[in-house]
C-alpha positions as CSV (number, residue, x, y, z in Angstrom):
1,M,0.4,16.9,-27.2
2,L,2.0,13.3,-26.9
3,A,-0.1,10.5,-27.5
4,A,-0.2,7.6,-25.1
5,D,0.4,4.9,-27.9
6,A,3.3,7.0,-28.9
7,L,4.9,6.6,-25.5
8,L,4.4,3.1,-25.0
9,P,2.8,1.3,-28.0
10,V,0.9,-2.1,-27.6
11,N,2.6,-4.5,-29.9
12,P,4.3,-7.8,-29.9
13,V,7.6,-5.9,-29.2
14,L,6.3,-4.6,-25.8
15,G,5.3,-8.3,-24.8
16,V,9.0,-9.5,-25.7
17,V,10.3,-6.7,-23.7
18,L,8.2,-7.3,-20.7
19,G,8.9,-10.9,-20.9
20,V,12.7,-10.1,-20.8
21,L,12.5,-7.7,-18.1
22,L,10.6,-10.2,-15.9
23,L,12.9,-13.0,-16.6
24,A,15.9,-10.7,-15.6
25,A,14.3,-9.8,-12.4
26,M,13.8,-13.4,-11.5
27,A,17.5,-14.2,-12.6
28,V,19.1,-11.3,-10.4
29,G,16.8,-12.4,-7.5
30,A,17.8,-16.1,-7.9
31,F,21.6,-15.1,-8.4
32,A,21.6,-12.9,-5.3
33,R,19.7,-15.4,-3.2
34,L,17.1,-12.9,-2.2
35,A,14.7,-14.5,0.1
36,H,12.6,-13.8,3.1
37,D,11.2,-16.3,5.8
38,G,13.1,-19.0,3.9
39,R,11.3,-18.3,0.7
40,G,12.9,-17.0,-2.5
41,H,11.9,-14.0,-4.3
42,A,12.5,-15.3,-7.8
43,R,9.3,-17.3,-7.8
44,A,7.5,-14.5,-6.0
45,V,8.7,-11.9,-8.7
46,A,7.4,-14.3,-11.6
47,F,4.0,-14.9,-9.9
48,A,3.7,-11.2,-9.2
49,G,4.4,-10.3,-12.8
50,L,2.0,-12.8,-14.3
51,R,-0.8,-12.0,-11.7
52,A,-0.5,-8.3,-12.5
53,A,-0.8,-9.2,-16.2
54,V,-4.0,-11.2,-15.6
55,Q,-5.5,-8.7,-13.2
56,L,-4.8,-5.6,-15.3
57,A,-6.5,-7.5,-18.4
58,A,-9.4,-8.2,-16.4
59,V,-9.8,-4.7,-15.0
60,S,-9.3,-3.2,-18.6
61,W,-12.1,-5.3,-19.9
62,L,-14.3,-4.4,-16.8
63,I,-13.6,-1.0,-16.2
64,G,-16.2,0.4,-18.7
65,W,-19.0,-1.7,-17.0
66,V,-17.9,-1.1,-13.5
67,V,-18.1,2.7,-13.6
68,G,-21.4,2.6,-15.5
69,A,-23.6,2.6,-12.2
70,V,-23.0,3.7,-8.7
71,P,-23.5,0.2,-7.1
72,T,-20.9,-1.4,-9.3
73,L,-18.5,1.5,-8.8
74,L,-18.8,1.3,-5.0
75,G,-18.7,-2.5,-5.2
76,F,-15.3,-2.3,-7.1
77,V,-13.9,-0.2,-4.5
78,A,-15.0,-2.4,-1.7
79,L,-13.3,-5.2,-3.5
80,M,-10.1,-3.3,-4.0
81,Y,-10.3,-2.7,0.0
82,A,-11.1,-6.3,0.8
83,V,-8.0,-7.4,-1.3
84,A,-5.7,-5.0,0.4
85,V,-6.8,-6.2,3.7
86,R,-6.1,-9.8,3.0
87,T,-2.5,-8.8,1.4
88,A,-1.7,-6.7,4.3
89,G,-2.8,-9.3,6.8
90,R,-0.9,-12.1,5.1
91,R,2.4,-10.1,4.9
92,I,2.2,-9.1,8.6
93,T,1.1,-12.2,10.4
94,D,0.1,-15.7,9.5
95,N,-2.4,-16.2,12.5
96,G,-6.0,-15.2,12.9
97,T,-5.2,-11.6,13.9
98,W,-4.6,-10.6,10.2
99,W,-8.1,-9.0,9.9
100,W,-7.2,-6.2,12.1
101,T,-5.4,-4.6,9.3
102,S,-8.8,-3.7,8.0
103,V,-8.7,-0.9,10.6
104,P,-5.5,1.1,9.5
105,L,-6.6,0.8,5.9
106,A,-10.1,2.0,6.5
107,A,-9.1,4.7,8.9
108,G,-6.5,6.1,6.4
109,V,-8.4,5.7,3.2
110,F,-12.3,6.3,3.7
111,P,-12.3,9.6,5.5
112,V,-10.3,11.0,2.6
113,L,-12.4,9.5,0.0
114,L,-15.6,10.8,1.9
115,V,-14.2,14.3,2.0
116,L,-13.4,14.2,-1.7
117,L,-16.9,12.9,-2.5
118,L,-18.7,15.5,-0.3
119,T,-16.7,18.5,-1.8
120,G,-17.2,17.3,-5.2
121,L,-13.6,17.1,-6.2
122,V,-14.1,13.5,-7.1
123,P,-17.5,12.7,-8.8
124,L,-19.2,9.5,-7.4
125,D,-20.7,8.8,-11.0
126,G,-17.4,8.9,-12.9
127,I,-14.4,6.8,-13.6
128,A,-12.2,9.2,-11.3
129,L,-13.0,7.4,-8.3
130,V,-11.4,4.1,-9.2
131,P,-7.8,5.5,-9.8
132,I,-8.0,7.9,-6.8
133,A,-9.2,5.0,-4.5
134,G,-6.6,2.8,-5.9
135,I,-3.9,5.2,-5.2
136,L,-5.0,5.8,-1.7
137,I,-5.6,2.2,-0.9
138,G,-2.4,1.3,-2.3
139,G,-0.3,3.7,-0.4
140,A,-2.2,2.7,2.8
141,L,-1.4,-1.0,2.0
142,T,2.2,-0.2,1.6
143,A,2.6,1.8,4.8
144,T,0.5,-0.7,6.8
145,V,2.6,-3.7,5.8
146,L,5.9,-2.0,6.2
147,A,5.0,-0.5,9.8
148,G,3.3,-3.8,10.9
149,R,6.3,-5.9,9.6
150,R,8.9,-3.6,11.1
151,A,7.2,-3.2,14.4
152,L,6.6,-6.9,15.1
153,E,10.0,-7.7,13.9
154,E,11.5,-5.2,16.4
155,L,9.4,-6.4,19.3
156,L,10.5,-9.9,18.6
157,T,14.2,-9.1,18.4
158,R,13.9,-6.9,21.7
159,R,11.6,-9.1,23.5
160,G,13.7,-9.0,26.7
161,E,13.6,-5.3,26.8
162,V,9.6,-5.3,26.6
163,E,9.6,-7.9,29.3
164,A,12.2,-5.8,31.4
165,A,9.9,-2.8,31.0
166,L,6.9,-4.9,32.1
167,A,8.8,-6.1,35.1
168,L,9.4,-2.5,36.2
169,G,5.7,-1.8,36.2
170,M,5.2,-0.2,32.7
171,P,1.9,-0.9,31.1
172,D,1.7,-3.3,28.2
173,R,0.9,-0.7,25.6
174,E,3.7,1.8,26.7
175,A,6.2,-0.8,26.9
176,R,5.5,-2.0,23.3
177,L,5.3,1.5,22.1
178,E,8.7,2.4,23.4
179,I,10.1,-0.5,21.1
180,A,7.9,-0.4,18.1
181,R,7.1,3.2,17.3
182,P,10.7,4.1,15.8
183,A,10.6,0.8,13.6
184,A,7.0,1.5,12.4
185,A,7.7,5.4,11.7
186,G,10.3,4.3,9.1
187,A,7.3,3.1,6.9
188,L,6.7,6.6,6.0
189,L,10.0,7.3,4.5
190,P,9.3,5.9,1.0
191,G,6.1,8.4,0.9
192,L,8.0,11.2,2.2
193,D,11.0,10.8,-0.2
194,Q,8.6,10.6,-3.1
195,T,6.9,13.9,-2.3
196,R,10.1,15.6,-1.6
197,T,11.5,14.5,-4.9
198,V,8.6,14.9,-7.1
199,G,9.4,16.5,-10.3
200,L,13.0,16.4,-9.7
201,V,13.5,12.7,-9.6
202,T,10.1,11.2,-10.3
203,L,7.2,12.1,-12.5
204,P,4.3,10.2,-10.9
205,G,1.5,8.4,-12.9
206,A,-1.2,10.8,-12.2
207,F,0.8,13.6,-13.7
208,V,1.9,11.8,-16.8
209,G,-1.5,10.2,-17.3
210,M,-3.2,13.8,-17.3
211,L,-0.6,15.2,-19.6
212,L,-1.2,12.3,-22.0
213,G,-4.9,12.8,-21.7
214,G,-4.4,16.3,-23.0
215,A,-4.5,18.3,-19.7
216,S,-2.4,21.5,-19.2
217,P,0.9,21.0,-17.1
218,L,-0.4,23.3,-14.5
219,L,-3.6,21.3,-14.0
220,A,-1.7,18.0,-14.1
221,G,0.7,19.5,-11.4
222,A,-2.0,20.6,-9.1
223,V,-3.8,17.1,-9.2
224,Q,-0.4,15.5,-8.5
225,L,0.0,17.7,-5.5
226,F,-3.2,17.0,-4.2
227,V,-2.7,13.1,-4.6
228,L,0.7,13.2,-2.9
229,V,-0.7,15.4,0.2
230,A,-3.7,13.1,0.5
231,L,-1.4,10.0,0.2
232,M,0.7,11.5,3.1
233,L,-2.3,11.8,5.3
234,V,-3.5,8.4,4.5
235,Q,-0.2,6.8,5.4
236,V,0.4,8.6,8.6
237,V,-3.1,7.5,9.6
238,A,-2.5,3.9,8.6
239,V,1.0,3.8,10.4
240,A,-0.5,5.3,13.6
241,A,-3.3,2.8,13.5
242,V,-1.4,-0.3,13.0
243,L,1.0,0.8,15.7
244,E,-1.6,1.2,18.2
245,L,-3.1,-2.2,17.3
246,I,0.2,-3.9,17.7
247,A,0.9,-1.9,20.9
248,R,-2.5,-3.4,22.2
249,G,-1.7,-6.8,21.4
250,R,-4.4,-6.9,18.8
251,L,-2.3,-7.6,15.9
252,H,0.5,-9.9,16.6
253,R,2.5,-13.0,15.5
254,V,3.5,-14.7,19.0
255,P,2.5,-13.5,22.5
256,L,4.6,-10.8,23.3
257,A,4.5,-11.2,27.1
258,A,3.0,-13.4,29.6
259,S,0.2,-11.0,30.4
260,E,-1.1,-10.9,26.9
261,G,-3.5,-13.7,27.3
262,E,-5.9,-11.2,28.8
């Protein structure tokens, strides 16, 4: 059995390599002038790396206390959800409609978690709930952000087509769906590709983690398959929900049509 510390020992060399990798990512981003909305990604890469280090250190210290009681366990999951809502909302829009991202995240994640708890596949009083919830919330976050951004950008770019459809008598929702649906659906591609290539191109964290923990390859594979299927459901629901919110004008950046003031 391969020990975890043999795979990636925690020592000064690891710290140096992490620093070099982070600096390299910043340098490439700056050299290629990678930016979005006028903001360079080099600084964002640095901030993301440092923030991840701080947050993982804090979680590593708190995790034993968090899983010690059901209230703190559920509170930690709720915190994960709240941070995901705020992150998704800020990525999609800068106005007061950002909080609507709570709907696709909740619609995708919580029914799946509820089924897992009710069937006993994931115990409520164990550490298993935190990583499973994190995987599902993270997947929903990615799908919501990608679908929301792509749909709103497409509506802005093709605003004239939306207004033309409205002028022809098409309802607001249907006019926006015609334009936004193909763009939003593209958010599912990363998850689909990950599932299609699992075991051939990638060995996801759940699989590797269970192997390092001493589980048999068969058990690790079964758990990873379950995670991937659940994640696909979560992402499909999240994309469908955020698309519906955008089509109904609940989540937006700028008014999409004169009739939107209703």
